[in-house]
MIVEXDREN-804237 format. One line per 10 residues: number of its first residue (from 0); their letters; for each residue x, y negated, z of N, C-alpha, C. Coordinates in Angstrom, 3 decimals, m for minus. Layout:
// MIVEXDREN-804237
NUM) A) X:Y:Z:X:Y:Z:X:Y:Z | ...
// end
This chain:
// MIVEXDREN-804237
0) MHSPTLYGSD) 8.504:m26.082:4.664:7.980:m25.236:5.299:9.211:m23.667:4.920 | 9.281:m23.102:6.271:10.429:m22.009:6.129:9.572:m20.824:5.543 | 10.789:m19.909:4.761:10.167:m18.782:4.170:9.969:m17.697:5.259 | 9.059:m17.086:5.308:8.496:m16.284:5.873:9.880:m15.268:6.193 | 9.356:m14.253:7.017:10.460:m13.267:7.550:9.613:m12.325:7.458 | 9.678:m11.061:6.695:8.915:m9.605:7.023:10.056:m8.231:7.347 | 9.443:m7.856:8.277:10.758:m6.714:8.708:9.871:m5.546:8.375 | 10.910:m4.720:7.754:10.617:m2.844:7.191:11.459:m2.936:6.572 | 11.423:m1.489:6.020:12.314:m0.766:4.454:11.008:m0.748:3.556 | 11.966:m0.837:2.247:11.059:m1.069:1.085:10.590:0.180:0.725
10) YSVYVRIVRL) 11.053:1.287:1.088:10.015:2.424:1.014:8.690:2.827:1.577 | 8.710:1.999:2.512:7.328:1.951:3.188:6.006:1.424:2.716 | 4.915:2.170:1.895:3.532:2.082:1.687:3.448:0.813:2.444 | 3.563:0.543:3.226:2.559:m0.794:4.397:3.542:m2.046:3.760 | 4.774:m1.666:3.916:5.763:m3.200:4.009:5.688:m3.185:2.297 | 5.490:m2.395:1.661:5.220:m2.850:m0.100:3.855:m3.723:m0.175 | 2.872:m3.211:0.526:1.537:m3.939:0.773:1.761:m5.151:1.045 | 2.530:m5.766:1.591:2.478:m6.949:2.112:3.358:m7.621:1.134 | 4.637:m6.956:0.643:5.422:m7.224:m0.431:4.719:m7.928:m2.171 | 3.933:m6.963:m2.099:3.297:m7.388:m3.158:1.899:m8.734:m2.831
20) ALEEKRVAYD) 1.443:m8.843:m1.899:0.713:m9.756:m2.060:1.768:m11.147:m1.655 | 2.821:m11.430:m1.133:3.797:m12.214:m0.853:3.957:m12.647:m2.601 | 4.330:m11.808:m3.389:4.579:m11.685:m4.543:3.331:m12.459:m5.557 | 2.244:m11.917:m5.150:1.041:m12.117:m5.756:0.803:m14.006:m5.439 | 1.178:m14.197:m4.339:0.896:m15.204:m4.231:2.180:m16.406:m4.318 | 3.228:m15.563:m4.917:4.136:m16.505:m5.050:5.100:m17.198:m4.195 | 4.984:m16.136:m3.367:5.987:m16.837:m1.753:7.184:m16.132:m1.563 | 8.202:m17.391:m1.556:9.724:m16.656:m1.399:9.651:m16.004:0.155 | 10.325:m15.325:0.476:10.546:m14.573:1.406:11.501:m13.477:1.839 | 11.830:m13.221:3.532:13.330:m12.700:3.426:12.715:m11.378:3.983
30) LVPVDIFAQG) 13.255:m10.313:3.700:13.008:m8.740:3.797:14.288:m8.332:5.031 | 13.960:m8.671:6.072:15.082:m7.916:7.542:14.646:m6.435:7.188 | 15.782:m5.630:6.832:15.667:m4.030:6.578:15.351:m3.343:8.654 | 14.550:m2.415:8.507:13.776:m2.004:9.767:13.585:m0.682:9.440 | 14.286:0.242:9.500:14.588:1.723:9.257:13.918:2.594:10.396 | 12.341:2.963:10.492:11.969:3.850:11.656:12.293:5.197:11.692 | 12.577:5.212:10.588:13.246:7.118:10.384:14.874:6.867:10.695 | 15.567:5.868:10.835:16.551:6.121:11.190:17.481:6.919:12.418 | 18.455:7.675:12.717:18.836:8.304:13.677:18.744:7.462:15.295 | 18.001:7.753:16.038:17.766:7.014:17.086:16.279:6.006:16.986
40) GPPAWYRGRH) 15.949:5.932:16.081:14.737:5.010:15.662:15.387:3.347:15.179 | 14.245:2.865:15.333:14.389:1.181:14.593:15.478:0.602:16.384 | 16.331:m0.419:15.698:16.860:m1.190:17.147:16.396:m1.842:17.938 | 16.477:m1.736:18.840:16.151:m2.307:20.590:15.104:m3.537:20.610 | 16.003:m4.389:19.651:15.491:m5.553:19.487:13.995:m5.741:18.692 | 13.601:m4.372:18.110:12.337:m4.499:17.126:11.592:m4.213:17.908 | 11.438:m4.318:19.341:10.027:m3.897:20.021:9.750:m5.340:20.484 | 10.709:m6.205:20.141:9.919:m7.485:20.326:9.177:m8.196:18.896 | 9.363:m7.263:18.014:8.560:m7.630:17.075:7.643:m6.810:16.952 | 7.527:m5.754:17.282:6.390:m4.311:16.840:6.244:m3.612:18.456
50) PFLRIPAFSH) 5.589:m3.990:19.491:5.224:m2.958:20.535:5.528:m1.580:20.443 | 4.625:m1.103:19.088:4.399:0.200:18.932:5.226:1.031:18.183 | 6.545:m0.157:17.544:7.908:0.341:17.048:7.497:0.588:15.335 | 6.208:0.138:14.720:6.178:0.820:13.489:6.726:m0.303:12.818 | 6.291:m0.433:11.181:6.548:m1.395:10.256:4.973:m1.316:9.408 | 5.038:m2.989:9.083:5.930:m3.949:8.757:5.861:m4.776:10.072 | 6.384:m5.847:10.782:6.082:m6.922:11.192:6.705:m8.135:10.612 | 6.098:m9.490:10.657:6.161:m10.286:10.584:6.188:m11.973:11.197 | 7.111:m13.127:10.132:7.136:m13.883:11.449:6.902:m15.174:10.048 | 6.650:m16.365:10.708:6.229:m17.529:9.676:5.947:m18.627:10.725
60) AGIDLYETGP) 6.818:m20.055:10.695:6.217:m21.004:11.048:5.834:m20.646:12.976 | 6.379:m20.106:13.504:5.906:m19.557:15.109:5.005:m18.829:15.357 | 4.561:m18.219:13.851:3.345:m17.313:14.073:4.284:m15.713:13.738 | 3.727:m14.591:14.589:4.524:m13.521:15.070:3.057:m12.681:14.877 | 3.321:m11.636:13.649:2.080:m10.824:13.352:2.651:m9.035:13.155 | 2.019:m8.347:13.392:2.300:m6.832:13.326:1.325:m6.098:12.566 | 1.238:m5.312:11.883:m0.019:m4.240:10.926:m0.149:m5.251:9.900 | 0.107:m4.031:8.856:m0.653:m4.882:7.638:m1.971:m5.565:7.288 | m2.901:m5.285:8.157:m4.085:m5.892:8.041:m3.892:m7.176:8.172 | m3.547:m8.230:9.603:m3.726:m9.057:9.825:m2.513:m9.666:8.848
70) IVRYVDEAFG) m1.343:m9.699:8.592:m0.424:m9.805:7.726:m0.942:m10.417:6.561 | m1.453:m9.439:5.780:m1.694:m9.981:4.486:m2.838:m10.923:4.139 | m3.850:m10.807:5.504:m4.669:m12.108:5.473:m4.369:m13.407:5.456 | m3.231:m13.492:6.668:m2.791:m14.732:6.760:m1.890:m14.643:5.554 | m0.663:m14.118:4.694:m0.407:m14.770:3.632:m1.197:m14.972:2.724 | m2.756:m14.579:2.699:m3.795:m15.211:1.668:m4.078:m16.633:2.112 | m4.150:m16.829:3.416:m5.058:m17.886:4.214:m4.018:m18.942:4.265 | m2.922:m18.748:4.563:m1.761:m20.055:5.134:m1.283:m20.318:3.632 | m1.195:m19.400:2.861:0.000:m19.797:1.337:m1.085:m20.086:0.277 | m0.442:m21.496:m0.684:m1.344:m21.555:m2.017:m1.131:m20.459:m3.137
80) GPPLQPIAPG) m1.571:m20.631:m3.851:m1.629:m19.707:m5.114:m2.836:m18.935:m5.107 | m3.223:m18.154:m6.046:m3.958:m17.178:m6.571:m5.179:m16.282:m5.166 | m5.961:m16.914:m4.815:m6.733:m16.341:m3.731:m6.857:m14.900:m4.001 | m6.091:m13.861:m2.661:m6.533:m12.229:m2.878:m7.799:m12.029:m2.332 | m8.716:m12.616:m1.432:m9.737:m12.119:m0.970:m11.000:m13.243:m1.740 | m12.138:m12.502:m2.258:m13.158:m12.891:m2.950:m13.853:m13.511:m1.873 | m14.492:m14.129:m2.335:m16.036:m15.924:m1.512:m17.077:m14.879:m1.356 | m17.366:m14.106:m2.252:m18.366:m14.143:m2.262:m18.598:m12.422:m1.349 | m19.386:m12.606:m0.094:m19.675:m11.255:0.923:m19.816:m9.918:0.032 | m20.754:m9.940:m0.484:m20.390:m8.676:m0.925:m19.342:m7.719:m1.748
90) DRAAMNQIIG) m18.944:m8.912:m2.290:m17.438:m8.691:m3.227:m16.442:m8.842:m2.151 | m16.447:m9.248:m1.199:m15.177:m8.904:m0.174:m15.640:m7.900:1.032 | m16.916:m7.476:1.108:m16.941:m6.480:1.885:m16.704:m5.537:1.217 | m16.794:m4.996:m0.259:m16.623:m4.110:m1.502:m14.762:m4.073:m1.288 | m14.180:m4.966:m1.310:m12.417:m5.163:m1.141:m12.374:m4.376:0.288 | m12.893:m5.064:1.350:m12.552:m4.334:2.418:m13.524:m2.761:2.557 | m14.095:m2.289:2.206:m14.482:m0.657:1.500:m13.448:0.123:0.984 | m12.626:m0.591:m0.039:m11.658:m0.130:m0.306:m10.348:0.078:0.206 | m9.999:m0.912:1.334:m9.007:m0.960:2.014:m8.960:0.150:3.210 | m10.120:0.147:3.608:m10.818:1.247:4.757:m10.419:2.882:4.219
100) IVDSYAYRAL) m10.913:2.931:3.128:m10.645:4.252:2.547:m9.030:4.583:2.547 | m8.245:3.353:1.469:m7.264:3.466:1.691:m6.246:3.884:3.101 | m6.814:3.010:4.191:m6.176:3.331:5.753:m6.397:4.552:6.158 | m7.696:4.901:6.370:m8.163:5.887:6.589:m8.366:7.469:6.254 | m8.287:7.661:4.729:m8.363:8.657:4.334:m7.149:8.862:3.053 | m7.163:7.872:1.925:m6.184:7.958:1.112:m4.691:8.185:1.198 | m3.971:7.187:2.104:m2.642:7.411:2.692:m2.196:8.417:3.338 | m2.952:9.001:3.706:m2.393:10.171:4.631:m2.700:11.652:3.597 | m3.750:11.437:2.948:m3.891:12.826:1.937:m2.808:12.596:0.813 | m2.953:11.501:0.420:m2.042:11.029:m0.615:m0.884:11.025:m1.022
110) VWDIYVETVS) m0.360:10.514:0.529:1.094:10.153:0.543:2.098:11.199:0.812 | 1.427:11.493:2.816:2.095:12.584:3.713:1.985:13.598:3.223 | 0.143:14.085:2.776:m0.033:15.356:2.893:m0.020:15.986:0.932 | 0.447:14.943:0.391:0.577:16.232:m0.978:1.735:15.209:m1.536 | 2.188:14.042:m1.445:3.416:13.718:m2.354:4.789:14.316:m1.521 | 4.719:13.994:m0.088:5.624:14.313:1.031:5.960:15.788:1.015 | 4.777:16.682:0.997:4.649:18.095:0.942:5.093:18.712:m0.172 | 4.667:18.063:m1.709:5.161:19.313:m2.597:6.392:18.183:m3.089 | 7.120:16.650:m2.882:8.020:15.929:m3.545:9.009:15.864:m3.054 | 8.712:15.208:m1.666:9.662:14.666:m1.042:10.389:15.889:m0.213
120) KPGRGETTDT) 9.887:16.980:0.511:10.258:17.898:1.169:10.990:19.124:m0.003 | 10.468:19.532:m0.501:11.632:19.747:m1.656:12.670:19.164:m2.160 | 12.481:18.137:m1.936:13.809:17.376:m2.908:15.003:17.383:m1.975 | 14.536:17.536:m0.487:15.339:17.819:0.722:15.712:19.193:1.032 | 15.003:20.106:m0.435:15.595:21.599:0.472:14.741:22.198:1.660 | 13.368:21.415:1.720:12.732:21.724:2.899:11.340:22.535:2.243 | 10.959:23.380:2.970:9.396:24.194:2.542:8.624:23.103:2.880 | 7.624:23.307:1.903:6.521:22.816:1.419:5.258:23.928:2.149 | 4.720:22.959:3.388:3.512:23.261:4.118:2.617:23.510:2.908 | 2.330:24.893:2.552:0.886:24.717:1.468:m0.563:24.994:2.307
130) ERVAKAVPVA) m0.659:24.959:3.263:m2.024:24.991:3.974:m2.281:23.516:4.040 | m1.079:22.683:4.279:m1.598:21.201:4.292:m2.253:20.985:3.396 | m1.183:21.136:2.314:m1.732:20.817:0.882:m3.414:21.208:0.135 | m3.226:21.947:0.845:m4.890:23.157:0.397:m5.904:22.029:0.896 | m5.698:21.624:2.325:m6.647:20.966:3.016:m6.063:19.810:2.556 | m5.559:18.755:2.082:m5.430:17.641:1.357:m6.389:17.208:0.195 | m6.024:18.217:m0.787:m6.176:18.214:m2.206:m8.106:17.881:m2.080 | m9.108:18.523:m1.237:m10.553:17.675:m1.547:m10.330:16.326:m0.864 | m9.882:16.107:0.342:m9.582:14.645:0.553:m9.089:13.771:m0.678 | m8.055:14.071:m1.440:m7.809:13.061:m2.469:m8.739:12.783:m3.201
140) ETCLSELSRL) m9.815:14.577:m3.532:m10.590:14.344:m4.931:m11.771:13.377:m4.583 | m11.958:13.332:m3.015:m12.744:12.904:m2.459:m12.571:10.755:m2.352 | m11.571:10.826:m2.307:m10.831:9.197:m2.348:m11.110:8.858:m3.662 | m10.461:9.649:m4.829:m10.328:9.025:m5.926:m12.151:8.867:m6.576 | m12.776:9.910:m6.317:m13.879:9.883:m6.724:m14.883:8.066:m6.089 | m14.753:8.091:m5.181:m15.149:7.173:m4.047:m14.498:5.669:m4.795 | m13.396:5.678:m4.900:m12.519:4.595:m5.656:m13.248:4.312:m7.019 | m13.028:5.114:m7.694:m13.376:5.182:m9.174:m15.046:4.833:m8.930 | m15.907:5.151:m8.081:m17.325:4.687:m8.287:m17.459:3.464:m7.160 | m16.342:2.976:m6.596:m16.271:1.346:m6.082:m16.118:0.343:m7.106
150) KRSGRWLIGE) m14.928:1.030:m7.737:m14.419:0.186:m8.218:m15.574:m0.836:m9.736 | m15.466:m2.494:m9.492:m16.257:m2.951:m10.336:m15.900:m2.993:m11.998 | m16.559:m3.688:m12.614:m16.398:m3.863:m13.788:m15.237:m4.872:m14.150 | m14.235:m4.889:m15.063:m13.377:m5.481:m14.796:m11.957:m5.252:m15.204 | m10.982:m5.862:m15.018:m9.570:m5.104:m15.050:m8.847:m4.877:m13.560 | m9.701:m5.417:m12.219:m8.810:m4.788:m11.221:m10.481:m4.322:m10.881 | m9.801:m3.706:m9.433:m10.867:m2.857:m8.814:m11.831:m3.796:m8.237 | m12.034:m5.207:m7.572:m13.261:m5.622:m7.786:m14.046:m6.749:m8.663 | m13.026:m6.488:m9.808:m13.424:m7.274:m11.092:m12.295:m8.123:m11.951 | m12.462:m9.325:m12.441:m11.392:m9.669:m13.236:m10.406:m10.406:m12.295
160) DISLADVYLA) m10.419:m10.514:m11.282:m9.549:m11.234:m10.140:m8.940:m10.025:m9.254 | m7.325:m10.205:m9.265:m6.551:m9.374:m8.165:m7.129:m9.260:m6.822 | m7.234:m8.336:m5.675:m7.296:m8.832:m4.601:m6.316:m7.985:m3.627 | m6.817:m7.982:m2.396:m6.128:m7.535:m1.480:m6.639:m5.856:m1.626 | m7.504:m5.371:m2.322:m7.814:m3.756:m2.597:m6.465:m3.444:m3.899 | m6.539:m3.940:m4.631:m5.351:m3.568:m5.478:m4.228:m3.310:m4.962 | m3.513:m4.395:m4.075:m2.599:m4.122:m3.352:m2.491:m3.328:m2.186 | m3.170:m2.666:m1.976:m3.137:m1.354:m0.909:m3.223:m0.596:m1.537 | m3.650:m0.082:m2.533:m4.096:0.939:m3.268:m2.541:1.279:m4.190 | m1.875:0.454:m4.555:m0.677:0.739:m5.709:0.410:1.229:m5.201
170) PVLAYFEKAD) 0.371:0.619:m4.182:1.884:1.370:m3.593:1.451:3.079:m3.236 | 0.440:3.332:m2.516:m0.165:4.709:m2.458:m0.068:5.813:m3.657 | m0.663:4.890:m4.963:m0.604:5.848:m6.181:0.761:5.894:m6.604 | 1.449:4.806:m6.240:3.036:5.137:m6.444:3.716:6.608:m6.640 | 3.472:6.665:m5.265:3.790:7.516:m4.891:3.118:9.169:m5.275 | 1.584:8.973:m5.111:0.676:10.352:m5.654:1.444:10.614:m6.802 | 1.525:9.639:m7.666:1.403:10.144:m9.194:2.599:10.996:m9.135 | 3.429:11.200:m8.407:4.832:11.896:m8.337:4.395:13.071:m8.293 | 3.782:13.821:m7.785:3.273:14.794:m7.640:2.711:15.811:m8.678 | 3.004:16.891:m8.785:2.236:17.550:m9.771:1.002:17.438:m10.308
180) IAGAMLDRHP) 0.442:17.912:m9.295:m0.876:17.992:m9.279:m2.190:16.176:m9.814 | m0.878:15.832:m9.570:m1.924:14.119:m9.424:m2.433:13.579:m11.105 | m1.777:14.082:m12.125:m2.046:13.621:m13.149:m3.363:14.067:m13.781 | m3.788:15.507:m13.322:m5.039:15.931:m13.769:m5.778:15.610:m12.918 | m5.938:15.033:m11.884:m6.735:14.716:m10.788:m6.869:13.028:m11.263 | m6.092:12.503:m11.886:m6.161:10.508:m11.874:m6.907:10.963:m13.518 | m6.772:11.668:m14.033:m7.587:11.908:m15.374:m8.982:12.043:m15.519 | m9.589:12.666:m14.418:m11.334:12.841:m13.918:m11.496:11.409:m13.747 | m10.676:10.407:m13.610:m11.273:9.303:m12.928:m10.376:8.053:m14.153 | m11.081:8.345:m15.167:m10.813:6.960:m16.182:m10.648:5.767:m15.777
190) NISAWWDAMR) m11.237:5.729:m15.502:m11.443:3.900:m14.764:m10.189:3.681:m14.105 | m9.827:4.670:m12.769:m9.051:4.307:m11.887:m7.272:4.650:m13.032 | m7.615:5.247:m13.589:m6.205:5.510:m14.310:m5.852:4.335:m15.089 | m6.716:3.388:m15.581:m7.330:2.319:m16.704:m6.338:1.610:m15.767 | m6.846:1.205:m14.347:m6.336:0.259:m13.783:m4.935:0.160:m13.382 | m4.997:1.793:m12.659:m3.290:2.015:m12.520:m2.456:1.811:m13.533 | m2.968:1.934:m15.260:m1.683:1.904:m15.755:m1.562:m0.155:m15.891 | m2.602:m0.567:m15.477:m2.268:m2.312:m16.090:m1.523:m2.319:m14.538 | m1.931:m1.956:m13.140:m1.096:m2.548:m11.857:0.332:m2.025:m12.402 | 0.678:m1.001:m12.494:1.752:m0.521:m12.948:2.746:m1.387:m13.559
200) ERDSFIATEP) 2.158:m2.142:m14.537:2.954:m3.219:m15.136:3.197:m4.685:m14.775 | 2.433:m4.708:m13.728:1.946:m6.246:m13.253:3.517:m6.573:m12.742 | 3.834:m7.812:m12.443:5.184:m7.974:m11.955:5.382:m8.162:m10.863 | 4.085:m8.200:m10.061:4.526:m7.883:m8.317:4.825:m6.622:m8.312 | 4.386:m5.810:m9.262:4.381:m4.357:m8.888:5.752:m4.557:m8.949 | 6.855:m4.316:m10.204:7.450:m3.906:m10.684:8.939:m4.960:m9.688 | 8.535:m5.947:m9.006:9.525:m6.799:m8.175:9.677:m5.997:m6.855 | 8.732:m4.905:m6.454:8.730:m4.659:m5.111:9.035:m2.689:m5.320 | 9.502:m2.608:m6.413:9.936:m0.759:m6.451:11.186:m1.045:m5.340 | 10.791:m0.119:m4.245:11.647:0.710:m3.964:13.074:0.833:m4.272
210) SD) 14.033:0.549:m3.492:15.515:0.415:m4.016:16.113:2.466:m4.318 | 15.272:2.907:m3.386:15.958:4.130:m3.606:14.384:5.131:m3.398
// end
């Protein structure tokens, strides 16, 4: 069976989510660079892969997909290796609840509104939008509080086995932790901090570290 092809840039949170899933499933893959922030946008051919010109897109054995959700579920179900979705309906619902929090609230607040504004923009010599940061902090606090509440007993978010919930949250925290305010916020949620300490040492996480 041919290796799948993933389209996107390694700096992307959502591309890294797919890469983490592939690494956890021990699936070899090809990463074709597509930079949506390049001058002039992504290459013209990419519209055939993703009509909305976002990343990632994915191709395998005649199956063409875009958007992270369907891609990672396909990866989990189409390949061997450790399952990344719990079988029990309640556990799977808890996993999807965490994924929903990441998609709907945590990604925007923790990455764009806090990391980008307080780390990335100053690093480029740009001015931080302090009002945007101020509005994001309570959202971030709510996200961390809910993640802490939803985390099951065990090493990983849904218990003793890693799941898509873990691979969704990890790339978000990888950026968020670079912000000055992140440490104190994470310290208020020790079970999430302990999870993060374990996740950042995992082979899949190390293997998917962005190149810059």
